[in-house]
NUVEXMI-602511 format. One record per residue (C-alpha): residue number from 1; x, y negated, z negated. Coordinates in steps of 0.2 Angstrom, whole numbers. Last residue first. Layout:
<i=NUM; east=X; north=Y; up=Z> $
...
//
This chain:
<i=473; east=386; north=-560; up=-528> $
<i=472; east=396; north=-550; up=-516> $
<i=471; east=390; north=-557; up=-500> $
<i=470; east=399; north=-547; up=-487> $
<i=469; east=412; north=-554; up=-477> $
<i=468; east=417; north=-550; up=-459> $
<i=467; east=404; north=-563; up=-452> $
<i=466; east=394; north=-555; up=-438> $
<i=465; east=401; north=-551; up=-420> $
<i=464; east=394; north=-534; up=-420> $
<i=463; east=412; north=-526; up=-421> $
<i=462; east=416; north=-537; up=-436> $
<i=461; east=400; north=-532; up=-445> $
<i=460; east=403; north=-514; up=-441> $
<i=459; east=421; north=-514; up=-448> $
<i=458; east=415; north=-524; up=-463> $
<i=457; east=401; north=-511; up=-466> $
<i=456; east=413; north=-497; up=-465> $
<i=455; east=425; north=-504; up=-477> $
<i=454; east=410; north=-507; up=-489> $
<i=453; east=406; north=-489; up=-487> $
<i=452; east=423; north=-483; up=-492> $
<i=451; east=424; north=-494; up=-507> $
<i=450; east=407; north=-488; up=-513> $
<i=449; east=412; north=-470; up=-510> $
<i=448; east=429; north=-471; up=-519> $
<i=447; east=444; north=-475; up=-509> $
<i=446; east=458; north=-463; up=-512> $
<i=445; east=475; north=-464; up=-521> $
<i=444; east=488; north=-451; up=-516> $
<i=443; east=494; north=-435; up=-525> $
<i=442; east=485; north=-427; up=-540> $
<i=441; east=470; north=-439; up=-538> $
<i=440; east=459; north=-441; up=-553> $
<i=439; east=460; north=-459; up=-559> $
<i=438; east=444; north=-462; up=-568> $
<i=437; east=446; north=-475; up=-581> $
<i=436; east=465; north=-477; up=-579> $
<i=435; east=463; north=-488; up=-564> $
<i=434; east=452; north=-501; up=-572> $
<i=433; east=467; north=-511; up=-580> $
<i=432; east=474; north=-513; up=-562> $
<i=431; east=458; north=-522; up=-557> $
<i=430; east=443; north=-516; up=-548> $
<i=429; east=434; north=-530; up=-540> $
<i=428; east=417; north=-523; up=-539> $
<i=427; east=415; north=-526; up=-520> $
<i=426; east=432; north=-519; up=-516> $
<i=425; east=448; north=-522; up=-526> $
<i=424; east=460; north=-509; up=-533> $
<i=423; east=462; north=-491; up=-527> $
<i=422; east=461; north=-476; up=-539> $
<i=421; east=445; north=-479; up=-549> $
<i=420; east=435; north=-464; up=-545> $
<i=419; east=416; north=-463; up=-542> $
<i=418; east=416; north=-447; up=-532> $
<i=417; east=412; north=-445; up=-514> $
<i=416; east=431; north=-446; up=-510> $
<i=415; east=442; north=-456; up=-498> $
<i=414; east=458; north=-456; up=-488> $
<i=413; east=453; north=-465; up=-472> $
<i=412; east=457; north=-463; up=-453> $
<i=411; east=449; north=-476; up=-442> $
<i=410; east=444; north=-475; up=-424> $
<i=409; east=445; north=-480; up=-406> $
<i=408; east=456; north=-496; up=-406> $
<i=407; east=457; north=-502; up=-389> $
<i=406; east=471; north=-508; up=-378> $
<i=405; east=473; north=-524; up=-368> $
<i=404; east=487; north=-530; up=-379> $
<i=403; east=477; north=-544; up=-387> $
<i=402; east=462; north=-532; up=-390> $
<i=401; east=474; north=-519; up=-398> $
<i=400; east=481; north=-532; up=-409> $
<i=399; east=464; north=-539; up=-414> $
<i=398; east=457; north=-522; up=-419> $
<i=397; east=473; north=-517; up=-428> $
<i=396; east=474; north=-533; up=-438> $
<i=395; east=456; north=-531; up=-445> $
<i=394; east=461; north=-513; up=-450> $
<i=393; east=477; north=-518; up=-458> $
<i=392; east=468; north=-533; up=-467> $
<i=391; east=455; north=-521; up=-474> $
<i=390; east=468; north=-509; up=-482> $
<i=389; east=477; north=-524; up=-488> $
<i=388; east=461; north=-531; up=-496> $
<i=387; east=457; north=-514; up=-504> $
<i=386; east=473; north=-513; up=-513> $
<i=385; east=482; north=-496; up=-515> $
<i=384; east=488; north=-486; up=-530> $
<i=383; east=501; north=-476; up=-537> $
<i=382; east=502; north=-478; up=-556> $
<i=381; east=519; north=-481; up=-564> $
<i=380; east=514; north=-494; up=-577> $
<i=379; east=522; north=-509; up=-567> $
<i=378; east=510; north=-503; up=-553> $
<i=377; east=516; north=-492; up=-538> $
<i=376; east=511; north=-496; up=-520> $
<i=375; east=503; north=-488; up=-505> $
<i=374; east=499; north=-499; up=-491> $
<i=373; east=507; north=-490; up=-477> $
<i=372; east=497; north=-474; up=-481> $
<i=371; east=480; north=-481; up=-482> $
<i=370; east=476; north=-491; up=-466> $
<i=369; east=476; north=-476; up=-454> $
<i=368; east=471; north=-484; up=-438> $
<i=367; east=466; north=-474; up=-422> $
<i=366; east=473; north=-475; up=-405> $
<i=365; east=466; north=-462; up=-392> $
<i=364; east=479; north=-457; up=-379> $
<i=363; east=480; north=-457; up=-360> $
<i=362; east=497; north=-456; up=-354> $
<i=361; east=505; north=-468; up=-341> $
<i=360; east=522; north=-467; up=-350> $
<i=359; east=524; north=-486; up=-350> $
<i=358; east=507; north=-488; up=-359> $
<i=357; east=514; north=-478; up=-373> $
<i=356; east=529; north=-490; up=-375> $
<i=355; east=517; north=-505; up=-373> $
<i=354; east=506; north=-499; up=-388> $
<i=353; east=522; north=-496; up=-398> $
<i=352; east=529; north=-513; up=-395> $
<i=351; east=512; north=-521; up=-400> $
<i=350; east=511; north=-510; up=-416> $
<i=349; east=528; north=-515; up=-424> $
<i=348; east=528; north=-533; up=-428> $
<i=347; east=510; north=-537; up=-432> $
<i=346; east=508; north=-520; up=-441> $
<i=345; east=523; north=-522; up=-453> $
<i=344; east=516; north=-531; up=-468> $
<i=343; east=498; north=-524; up=-468> $
<i=342; east=505; north=-506; up=-468> $
<i=341; east=511; north=-497; up=-453> $
<i=340; east=500; north=-482; up=-451> $
<i=339; east=496; north=-478; up=-433> $
<i=338; east=486; north=-462; up=-430> $
<i=337; east=490; north=-457; up=-411> $
<i=336; east=477; north=-445; up=-405> $
<i=335; east=482; north=-433; up=-391> $
<i=334; east=472; north=-420; up=-381> $
<i=333; east=456; north=-430; up=-377> $
<i=332; east=460; north=-432; up=-359> $
<i=331; east=474; north=-421; up=-353> $
<i=330; east=490; north=-430; up=-348> $
<i=329; east=498; north=-414; up=-342> $
<i=328; east=513; north=-416; up=-352> $
<i=327; east=503; north=-419; up=-368> $
<i=326; east=513; north=-414; up=-383> $
<i=325; east=531; north=-416; up=-376> $
<i=324; east=528; north=-432; up=-366> $
<i=323; east=518; north=-441; up=-380> $
<i=322; east=531; north=-435; up=-393> $
<i=321; east=546; north=-442; up=-382> $
<i=320; east=537; north=-458; up=-379> $
<i=319; east=535; north=-460; up=-398> $
<i=318; east=554; north=-457; up=-401> $
<i=317; east=559; north=-468; up=-387> $
<i=316; east=548; north=-482; up=-394> $
<i=315; east=554; north=-482; up=-412> $
<i=314; east=546; north=-473; up=-427> $
<i=313; east=550; north=-480; up=-444> $
<i=312; east=535; north=-492; up=-444> $
<i=311; east=523; north=-477; up=-443> $
<i=310; east=514; north=-466; up=-431> $
<i=309; east=505; north=-450; up=-437> $
<i=308; east=501; north=-438; up=-423> $
<i=307; east=484; north=-430; up=-420> $
<i=306; east=480; north=-415; up=-410> $
<i=305; east=466; north=-409; up=-399> $
<i=304; east=467; north=-390; up=-400> $
<i=303; east=476; north=-381; up=-385> $
<i=302; east=491; north=-375; up=-395> $
<i=301; east=508; north=-375; up=-387> $
<i=300; east=515; north=-392; up=-391> $
<i=299; east=510; north=-391; up=-409> $
<i=298; east=522; north=-377; up=-413> $
<i=297; east=537; north=-385; up=-405> $
<i=296; east=533; north=-401; up=-413> $
<i=295; east=532; north=-393; up=-430> $
<i=294; east=548; north=-383; up=-428> $
<i=293; east=559; north=-399; up=-424> $
<i=292; east=568; north=-405; up=-408> $
<i=291; east=557; north=-420; up=-406> $
<i=290; east=556; north=-423; up=-425> $
<i=289; east=538; north=-425; up=-430> $
<i=288; east=539; north=-417; up=-447> $
<i=287; east=541; north=-432; up=-459> $
<i=286; east=530; north=-442; up=-447> $
<i=285; east=515; north=-431; up=-450> $
<i=284; east=508; north=-418; up=-438> $
<i=283; east=489; north=-417; up=-435> $
<i=282; east=477; north=-402; up=-434> $
<i=281; east=460; north=-405; up=-425> $
<i=280; east=447; north=-391; up=-425> $
<i=279; east=454; north=-381; up=-440> $
<i=278; east=460; north=-364; up=-444> $
<i=277; east=457; north=-358; up=-426> $
<i=276; east=474; north=-364; up=-420> $
<i=275; east=471; north=-360; up=-401> $
<i=274; east=481; north=-352; up=-388> $
<i=273; east=475; north=-353; up=-370> $
<i=272; east=469; north=-342; up=-356> $
<i=271; east=451; north=-348; up=-359> $
<i=270; east=443; north=-331; up=-356> $
<i=269; east=457; north=-323; up=-365> $
<i=268; east=457; north=-333; up=-381> $
<i=267; east=475; north=-331; up=-389> $
<i=266; east=474; north=-334; up=-407> $
<i=265; east=483; north=-345; up=-420> $
<i=264; east=477; north=-341; up=-438> $
<i=263; east=494; north=-333; up=-444> $
<i=262; east=504; north=-347; up=-435> $
<i=261; east=496; north=-360; up=-446> $
<i=260; east=499; north=-350; up=-461> $
<i=259; east=518; north=-348; up=-457> $
<i=258; east=519; north=-367; up=-451> $
<i=257; east=514; north=-375; up=-468> $
<i=256; east=511; north=-393; up=-462> $
<i=255; east=497; north=-393; up=-449> $
<i=254; east=489; north=-408; up=-458> $
<i=253; east=471; north=-405; up=-459> $
<i=252; east=455; north=-408; up=-448> $
<i=251; east=437; north=-402; up=-448> $
<i=250; east=422; north=-406; up=-437> $
<i=249; east=404; north=-412; up=-439> $
<i=248; east=391; north=-413; up=-426> $
<i=247; east=375; north=-421; up=-431> $
<i=246; east=358; north=-413; up=-433> $
<i=245; east=340; north=-420; up=-433> $
<i=244; east=345; north=-436; up=-423> $
<i=243; east=349; north=-426; up=-408> $
<i=242; east=331; north=-421; up=-407> $
<i=241; east=324; north=-438; up=-405> $
<i=240; east=306; north=-432; up=-404> $
<i=239; east=296; north=-437; up=-389> $
<i=238; east=279; north=-446; up=-388> $
<i=237; east=289; north=-460; up=-379> $
<i=236; east=282; north=-475; up=-388> $
<i=235; east=280; north=-467; up=-405> $
<i=234; east=296; north=-458; up=-404> $
<i=233; east=306; north=-474; up=-398> $
<i=232; east=298; north=-485; up=-412> $
<i=231; east=300; north=-472; up=-426> $
<i=230; east=318; north=-470; up=-422> $
<i=229; east=321; north=-489; up=-421> $
<i=228; east=312; north=-492; up=-437> $
<i=227; east=322; north=-478; up=-446> $
<i=226; east=338; north=-486; up=-439> $
<i=225; east=334; north=-503; up=-446> $
<i=224; east=328; north=-497; up=-463> $
<i=223; east=344; north=-488; up=-466> $
<i=222; east=354; north=-503; up=-461> $
<i=221; east=344; north=-514; up=-472> $
<i=220; east=346; north=-502; up=-486> $
<i=219; east=365; north=-503; up=-484> $
<i=218; east=365; north=-522; up=-486> $
<i=217; east=353; north=-520; up=-502> $
<i=216; east=365; north=-507; up=-510> $
<i=215; east=381; north=-516; up=-507> $
<i=214; east=381; north=-526; up=-523> $
<i=213; east=381; north=-508; up=-531> $
<i=212; east=369; north=-502; up=-544> $
<i=211; east=360; north=-490; up=-532> $
<i=210; east=377; north=-485; up=-526> $
<i=209; east=380; north=-475; up=-543> $
<i=208; east=367; north=-462; up=-538> $
<i=207; east=374; north=-458; up=-521> $
<i=206; east=361; north=-461; up=-506> $
<i=205; east=361; north=-448; up=-492> $
<i=204; east=343; north=-444; up=-494> $
<i=203; east=339; north=-461; up=-489> $
<i=202; east=346; north=-456; up=-471> $
<i=201; east=329; north=-447; up=-468> $
<i=200; east=325; north=-448; up=-450> $
<i=199; east=344; north=-447; up=-447> $
<i=198; east=344; north=-429; up=-451> $
<i=197; east=361; north=-425; up=-459> $
<i=196; east=354; north=-413; up=-473> $
<i=195; east=343; north=-404; up=-460> $
<i=194; east=347; north=-386; up=-465> $
<i=193; east=359; north=-383; up=-451> $
<i=192; east=369; north=-398; up=-458> $
<i=191; east=369; north=-392; up=-476> $
<i=190; east=373; north=-374; up=-470> $
<i=189; east=387; north=-379; up=-460> $
<i=188; east=394; north=-389; up=-474> $
<i=187; east=393; north=-374; up=-486> $
<i=186; east=401; north=-362; up=-473> $
<i=185; east=415; north=-375; up=-471> $
<i=184; east=419; north=-376; up=-490> $
<i=183; east=418; north=-358; up=-493> $
<i=182; east=429; north=-354; up=-478> $
<i=181; east=442; north=-367; up=-484> $
<i=180; east=441; north=-360; up=-502> $
<i=179; east=445; north=-343; up=-495> $
<i=178; east=459; north=-348; up=-484> $
<i=177; east=467; north=-358; up=-498> $
<i=176; east=465; north=-342; up=-510> $
<i=175; east=474; north=-332; up=-496> $
<i=174; east=488; north=-346; up=-496> $
<i=173; east=489; north=-346; up=-515> $
<i=172; east=495; north=-328; up=-514> $
<i=171; east=512; north=-334; up=-507> $
<i=170; east=516; north=-343; up=-524> $
<i=169; east=529; north=-357; up=-524> $
<i=168; east=535; north=-359; up=-541> $
<i=167; east=529; north=-375; up=-549> $
<i=166; east=517; north=-367; up=-560> $
<i=165; east=529; north=-354; up=-567> $
<i=164; east=543; north=-367; up=-570> $
<i=163; east=531; north=-379; up=-579> $
<i=162; east=524; north=-396; up=-574> $
<i=161; east=506; north=-392; up=-569> $
<i=160; east=501; north=-397; up=-551> $
<i=159; east=502; north=-379; up=-545> $
<i=158; east=511; north=-371; up=-530> $
<i=157; east=509; north=-369; up=-511> $
<i=156; east=492; north=-369; up=-505> $
<i=155; east=487; north=-380; up=-520> $
<i=154; east=498; north=-394; up=-514> $
<i=153; east=516; north=-397; up=-513> $
<i=152; east=520; north=-400; up=-531> $
<i=151; east=539; north=-404; up=-532> $
<i=150; east=551; north=-390; up=-538> $
<i=149; east=557; north=-392; up=-556> $
<i=148; east=569; north=-404; up=-564> $
<i=147; east=569; north=-406; up=-583> $
<i=146; east=578; north=-421; up=-591> $
<i=145; east=562; north=-430; up=-597> $
<i=144; east=553; north=-427; up=-580> $
<i=143; east=562; north=-423; up=-564> $
<i=142; east=554; north=-418; up=-548> $
<i=141; east=561; north=-408; up=-534> $
<i=140; east=561; north=-406; up=-515> $
<i=139; east=560; north=-425; up=-512> $
<i=138; east=548; north=-436; up=-501> $
<i=137; east=535; north=-423; up=-501> $
<i=136; east=523; north=-416; up=-488> $
<i=135; east=506; north=-410; up=-493> $
<i=134; east=497; north=-393; up=-492> $
<i=133; east=479; north=-390; up=-496> $
<i=132; east=470; north=-400; up=-482> $
<i=131; east=461; north=-384; up=-476> $
<i=130; east=442; north=-386; up=-477> $
<i=129; east=444; north=-405; up=-478> $
<i=128; east=450; north=-420; up=-470> $
<i=127; east=433; north=-422; up=-461> $
<i=126; east=430; north=-427; up=-443> $
<i=125; east=414; north=-437; up=-438> $
<i=124; east=414; north=-443; up=-420> $
<i=123; east=402; north=-459; up=-420> $
<i=122; east=391; north=-463; up=-406> $
<i=121; east=390; north=-481; up=-399> $
<i=120; east=381; north=-497; up=-405> $
<i=119; east=396; north=-502; up=-415> $
<i=118; east=386; north=-509; up=-429> $
<i=117; east=372; north=-496; up=-431> $
<i=116; east=384; north=-482; up=-427> $
<i=115; east=397; north=-489; up=-439> $
<i=114; east=384; north=-490; up=-453> $
<i=113; east=377; north=-472; up=-450> $
<i=112; east=395; north=-466; up=-449> $
<i=111; east=399; north=-473; up=-466> $
<i=110; east=384; north=-465; up=-474> $
<i=109; east=388; north=-449; up=-466> $
<i=108; east=406; north=-449; up=-472> $
<i=107; east=399; north=-454; up=-489> $
<i=106; east=387; north=-440; up=-489> $
<i=105; east=399; north=-426; up=-484> $
<i=104; east=410; north=-431; up=-498> $
<i=103; east=395; north=-430; up=-510> $
<i=102; east=390; north=-413; up=-503> $
<i=101; east=407; north=-406; up=-506> $
<i=100; east=408; north=-413; up=-524> $
<i=99; east=391; north=-406; up=-528> $
<i=98; east=394; north=-389; up=-520> $
<i=97; east=410; north=-386; up=-529> $
<i=96; east=427; north=-382; up=-521> $
<i=95; east=435; north=-396; up=-532> $
<i=94; east=445; north=-383; up=-542> $
<i=93; east=454; north=-378; up=-526> $
<i=92; east=460; north=-395; up=-524> $
<i=91; east=461; north=-405; up=-507> $
<i=90; east=475; north=-416; up=-503> $
<i=89; east=473; north=-434; up=-497> $
<i=88; east=454; north=-431; up=-498> $
<i=87; east=442; north=-435; up=-484> $
<i=86; east=441; north=-446; up=-468> $
<i=85; east=441; north=-447; up=-449> $
<i=84; east=429; north=-458; up=-441> $
<i=83; east=431; north=-459; up=-422> $
<i=82; east=421; north=-471; up=-411> $
<i=81; east=413; north=-466; up=-395> $
<i=80; east=411; north=-472; up=-377> $
<i=79; east=427; north=-483; up=-377> $
<i=78; east=435; north=-472; up=-363> $
<i=77; east=447; north=-464; up=-376> $
<i=76; east=432; north=-461; up=-387> $
<i=75; east=424; north=-451; up=-372> $
<i=74; east=440; north=-440; up=-372> $
<i=73; east=438; north=-438; up=-390> $
<i=72; east=421; north=-431; up=-387> $
<i=71; east=428; north=-419; up=-374> $
<i=70; east=441; north=-413; up=-386> $
<i=69; east=428; north=-410; up=-400> $
<i=68; east=418; north=-399; up=-389> $
<i=67; east=433; north=-390; up=-384> $
<i=66; east=437; north=-386; up=-402> $
<i=65; east=419; north=-381; up=-405> $
<i=64; east=420; north=-369; up=-390> $
<i=63; east=436; north=-362; up=-397> $
<i=62; east=429; north=-356; up=-414> $
<i=61; east=432; north=-361; up=-432> $
<i=60; east=437; north=-353; up=-448> $
<i=59; east=445; north=-338; up=-439> $
<i=58; east=441; north=-320; up=-446> $
<i=57; east=455; north=-312; up=-457> $
<i=56; east=468; north=-301; up=-449> $
<i=55; east=481; north=-315; up=-448> $
<i=54; east=479; north=-320; up=-466> $
<i=53; east=483; north=-302; up=-472> $
<i=52; east=499; north=-302; up=-461> $
<i=51; east=504; north=-319; up=-469> $
<i=50; east=501; north=-312; up=-486> $
<i=49; east=512; north=-297; up=-483> $
<i=48; east=526; north=-307; up=-476> $
<i=47; east=525; north=-318; up=-491> $
<i=46; east=527; north=-303; up=-503> $
<i=45; east=542; north=-297; up=-493> $
<i=44; east=550; north=-314; up=-494> $
<i=43; east=549; north=-315; up=-513> $
<i=42; east=557; north=-331; up=-520> $
<i=41; east=548; north=-343; up=-508> $
<i=40; east=556; north=-359; up=-502> $
<i=39; east=542; north=-371; up=-497> $
<i=38; east=543; north=-378; up=-479> $
<i=37; east=544; north=-397; up=-478> $
<i=36; east=556; north=-396; up=-463> $
<i=35; east=558; north=-383; up=-450> $
<i=34; east=574; north=-383; up=-439> $
<i=33; east=569; north=-374; up=-422> $
<i=32; east=570; north=-355; up=-417> $
<i=31; east=556; north=-351; up=-429> $
<i=30; east=544; north=-363; up=-419> $
<i=29; east=543; north=-349; up=-406> $
<i=28; east=532; north=-339; up=-417> $
<i=27; east=515; north=-345; up=-410> $
<i=26; east=521; north=-342; up=-392> $
<i=25; east=529; north=-354; up=-379> $
<i=24; east=537; north=-348; up=-364> $
<i=23; east=523; north=-354; up=-353> $
<i=22; east=513; north=-348; up=-338> $
<i=21; east=516; north=-330; up=-341> $
<i=20; east=504; north=-330; up=-356> $
<i=19; east=513; north=-323; up=-371> $
<i=18; east=517; north=-305; up=-376> $
<i=17; east=517; north=-295; up=-392> $
<i=16; east=503; north=-305; up=-399> $
<i=15; east=506; north=-315; up=-415> $
<i=14; east=502; north=-311; up=-434> $
<i=13; east=520; north=-306; up=-437> $
<i=12; east=537; north=-313; up=-435> $
<i=11; east=549; north=-304; up=-447> $
<i=10; east=554; north=-314; up=-462> $
<i=9; east=572; north=-318; up=-465> $
<i=8; east=569; north=-333; up=-476> $
<i=7; east=576; north=-345; up=-463> $
<i=6; east=562; north=-338; up=-451> $
<i=5; east=565; north=-323; up=-440> $
<i=4; east=563; north=-320; up=-421> $
<i=3; east=566; north=-302; up=-418> $
<i=2; east=548; north=-298; up=-420> $
<i=1; east=544; north=-308; up=-405> $
//
């Protein structure tokens, strides 16, 4: 395999010298395919050394966790669970702080608590963190005031500042990204093991600013309802609801930077499978989902459950090809399709793609990403999203799947636990003039904790047959 070389002329490293006999795939076989969205490094030798170092480091997750998630996703395909996937559009190394990590975990737990109460089924929690450090870009360069530099591709690749030195792709950032991911995941596991997610004490998950929100009373009713249900069961049965003391939590990121993904791909002898052990569920975006491309070649060989972003620019034949390549054995829990059309296109495009997948006979989990298709830019040049459009796409997704005899099994949300002002609307009616107050994202706008919780409440109310409007007075 060392004979396979990337465009930069790098030797294939960090893979085993032989592959399982059952498949010609191996972690470096993507190098024979056209690879898009990959940074151009000035020093190939330094990059090779960094990738070799990554390959020697311990994995961030283990195969039994990945298999546990796959089984839960299979249950979601059968309508027995609901998937909540959320987190930052792109993580920042600077945000690897205990308070920010805890806040992000809190809002995801709050949302899952609301969905659990409304949907009456267990919620799978997958965070877009501990590895979401690389982002695809529409163009390779950015121009400001006559100066053109490489685009910012996330903290794993280069730096957001607009100087030549900061925008130069730096291989050493991959090691720093691994370290930040490990620190984040270790802290989250410590919080969970320490009882942070105990459903007996959901009041511990409150965020300070939520106490001043119009949603506070509605959320408190849900908290009280769950606490009363747990108390009733335990008092009647004399048993402790052990599963309520600790919840499962999984990680995900876009598998964009193929060299780093390859470096953390390991062959597990007892499973006789290759796993990407940098995350539980990697996904591939539309920009890199070419049927003959390097990313699809890489993704087809790993045993992880995988996600694929599906948008308005994807036709039926393309999607059917992806389903057949990525899940040829029709394995339950293997493939999640994350559709992202935007409120304006979902009515036209989603039904035909649902039918296209059904024609393949494949089992998939459909979830809605209502964020990316609803991105817009204000007259002042600020990238934002409107809460009403986000909600409209989620509502339409539920309805269209029902009408097509399908099922929406989850949502994929870009959010933060911080009190940012990046998306307009929501319970407090954030306007364009509010965006400048606390706009912190380097890439895409995120829902703040209050907006994210409101969205979860509206989903839960819809599913429980209640009015889909919250009293905002």
